[in-house]
Backbone as a ProteinNet text record, in pm:
[ID]
protein_1_A
[PRIMARY]
MSPRIQETTRLLPYLTDEQQGLILAIVENFLPDDIATPADLAAIKQAREEYARGEFFTMEDVLALDNE
[TERTIARY]
85.4	0	90	54.8	137.1	123.9	222.5	215.2	92.3	53.1	-65.4	-192.3	-204.5	-322.4	-321.2	-205	-194.4	-235.8	-189.2	-222.2	-370.5	-424.5	-567.1	-651.1	-614.3	-685.4	-678.4	-564.6	-547.3	-636.2	-654.6	-729.5	-880.8	-926.4	-1069.9	-1158.3	-1122.7	-1210.6	-1232.2	-1145.1	-1156.8	-1248.5	-1290.6	-1378.4	-1523.6	-1606.1	-1749.7	-1805.8	-1927.4	-1990.8	-2004.7	-2037.9	-2051.4	-1918.7	-1811.1	-1679.1	-1636.1	-1664.6	-1631.1	-1708.1	-1834.8	-1915.1	-1858.5	-1810.7	-1749.8	-1622.9	-1540.4	-1416.9	-1451.5	-1551	-1592.2	-1639.2	-1719.3	-1768.3	-1652.6	-1555.1	-1438.6	-1361.6	-1335	-1258.6	-1332.8	-1464	-1542.1	-1539.3	-1533.6	-1530.4	-1397	-1292.9	-1162.1	-1138.3	-1219.9	-1203.5	-1275.4	-1215.4	-1284.7	-1403.1	-1505.6	-1624	-1601.3	-1496.3	-1476	-1352.4	-1344.8	-1232.6	-1251.7	-1156.1	-1165.1	-1109.3	-1187.1	-1142.8	-1055.5	-983.5	-907.8	-997.1	-1119.1	-1211.7	-1249	-1269.8	-1299.3	-1184	-1061.8	-944.6	-928	-956	-947.7	-1052.5	-1173.4	-1279.6	-1246.6	-1190	-1149.3	-1041.3	-943.8	-836.1	-892.8	-985.4	-1045.8	-1123.6	-1199.8	-1278.5	-1188.1	-1076.4	-983.1	-920.8	-888	-830.9	-932.6	-1058.1	-1162.7	-1184.6	-1184.8	-1202	-1087.3	-966	-849.4	-858.1	-922.6	-940.6	-1062.8	-1132.6	-1251.1	-1375.8	-1372.6	-1487.4	-1572.4	-1661.6	-1747.5	-1875.8	-1974.2	-2100.9	-2106.6	-2152.5	-2175.2	-2309.1	-2334	-2462.2	-2575.7	-2548.7	-2650.2	-2684.4	-2582	-2606.5	-2697.2	-2670.3	-2749.8	-2892.2	-2907.6	-3042.7	-3121	-3052.8	-3118.5	-3168.9	-3093.4	-3138	-3264.3	-3273.9	-3388.3	-3514.4	-3498.6	-3612.8	-3660	-3584.6	-3622.4	-3735.1
-117.2	0	123.4	219	340	425.5	508.6	597.2	689	734	821.4	746.6	623.2	544.1	513.6	481.6	455.7	578.7	694.1	817.4	850.8	833.7	858.9	764.4	638.2	538.5	572.5	620	655.2	774.1	867.5	988.7	975.9	879.4	866.1	862.4	791	786.5	923.2	1017.8	1149.8	1243.4	1201	1282.5	1258.3	1357.7	1341.4	1246.1	1197.2	1109.9	1180.9	1309.5	1386.6	1395.6	1419.2	1427.7	1292.4	1185.2	1051.7	1020.8	1061.3	1041.2	1115.5	1237.3	1315.6	1248.5	1201.5	1131.3	1007.4	932.1	812	846.9	952.5	993.9	1033.7	1103.3	1143.9	1020.8	928.8	808.9	725.9	709.1	629.3	690.4	822.5	887.5	870.5	839	817.4	671	581.6	438.9	404.5	320.7	278.7	189.6	195	113	-33.6	-60.4	-194.4	-263.2	-266.2	-334.1	-484.6	-548.9	-692.1	-770.5	-869.1	-957.8	-1067.5	-1142.7	-1256.3	-1354.3	-1375.1	-1464.9	-1407.1	-1275.2	-1209.6	-1229.3	-1206.3	-1220	-1363.2	-1461.1	-1601.7	-1633	-1580.8	-1604.4	-1539	-1419.7	-1351.4	-1431.1	-1481.4	-1561.6	-1687.1	-1753.7	-1875.2	-1843.2	-1735.9	-1699	-1667.5	-1600.1	-1569	-1695.4	-1790.1	-1916.8	-1994.4	-1997.6	-2067.2	-2000.7	-1869.6	-1796.3	-1826.9	-1831.2	-1859.9	-1999.8	-2091.9	-2228.5	-2239.8	-2128.1	-2130.3	-2178.8	-2183.1	-2229.8	-2109.6	-2069	-1955.7	-1965.8	-1887.4	-1879.2	-1746	-1750.8	-1626.1	-1568.2	-1444.8	-1383.6	-1456.9	-1503.3	-1580.1	-1709.2	-1774.3	-1896.5	-1865.6	-1759.2	-1722.6	-1688.5	-1612.3	-1576.1	-1697.9	-1793.4	-1915.4	-1995.7	-1997.2	-2066.6	-2003	-1872.2	-1798.8	-1831.2	-1867.3	-1896.7	-2041.5	-2123.9	-2267.2	-2288.2
0	0	0	-82.7	-93.2	33.1	59	176.2	174.7	57.9	50.1	87.3	41	77.1	226.4	280.1	423.8	504.5	465	537.9	524.5	405.4	384.5	469.2	469.8	549.8	698	742.2	883.2	922.2	829.5	859.9	841.9	765.3	736.4	861.3	966.1	1083.5	1149.2	1124.2	1185	1106.4	988.9	906.3	944.1	919.4	942.1	836.5	859.5	760.5	625.7	630.4	507.7	433	505.6	443.2	387.7	461.8	412.9	284.7	279.9	160.1	41.1	66.2	-41.1	-92.4	-0.4	-39.8	-122.1	-76.9	-149.9	-290.7	-303.1	-434.8	-525.8	-470.9	-550.4	-597.8	-507.5	-542.1	-646.3	-628.3	-723	-863.3	-871.7	-1003	-1073.8	-999.8	-1061.3	-1096	-1043.6	-1072.3	-1201.4	-1283.5	-1405.4	-1370.5	-1455	-1433.1	-1468.9	-1541.5	-1595.8	-1538.5	-1407.8	-1343.8	-1361.8	-1424.9	-1451.3	-1333	-1288.4	-1182.3	-1243.3	-1160.2	-1215	-1291.1	-1244	-1314.2	-1450.6	-1456.2	-1584.4	-1681.8	-1634.1	-1721	-1770.7	-1685.1	-1725.6	-1832	-1815.7	-1914.2	-2047	-2042.3	-2165.7	-2237.8	-2161.4	-2219.8	-2285.6	-2215.4	-2269.4	-2397.9	-2397.2	-2515.1	-2633.6	-2608.9	-2718	-2774.8	-2687.6	-2734.3	-2817.3	-2771.3	-2846.2	-2981.9	-2983.1	-3109	-3205	-3152.7	-3236.8	-3297.4	-3226.4	-3278.5	-3368.9	-3389.3	-3474.7	-3404.3	-3273.3	-3195.1	-3153.5	-3243.5	-3212.8	-3293.4	-3252.9	-3324.4	-3397.5	-3522.6	-3594.6	-3550	-3583.5	-3550.2	-3620.3	-3740.5	-3813.6	-3739.5	-3680.7	-3601.9	-3483.8	-3416.6	-3298.5	-3337.8	-3444.8	-3488.9	-3536.2	-3597.8	-3642.3	-3522.5	-3413	-3292.9	-3237.5	-3247.6	-3195.6	-3274.5	-3402.9	-3488.7	-3481	-3412.5	-3404.9	-3308
[MASK]
++++++++++++++++++++++++++++++++++++++++++++++++++++++++++++++++++++

């Protein structure tokens, strides 16, 4: 953990609930919405490998299934 995060964490309990909420809102706005978990990364890797082997469905295949 970086020194800044350690210091911020140490000071958070001294802030009012309103101030803590503001800090949380600021931090959330700087975080990307698409943080990939290890499970996400593993699934992406598997999907890319399957695609490289030609194991995929075309859009036409999917639409044909919907019409059955």
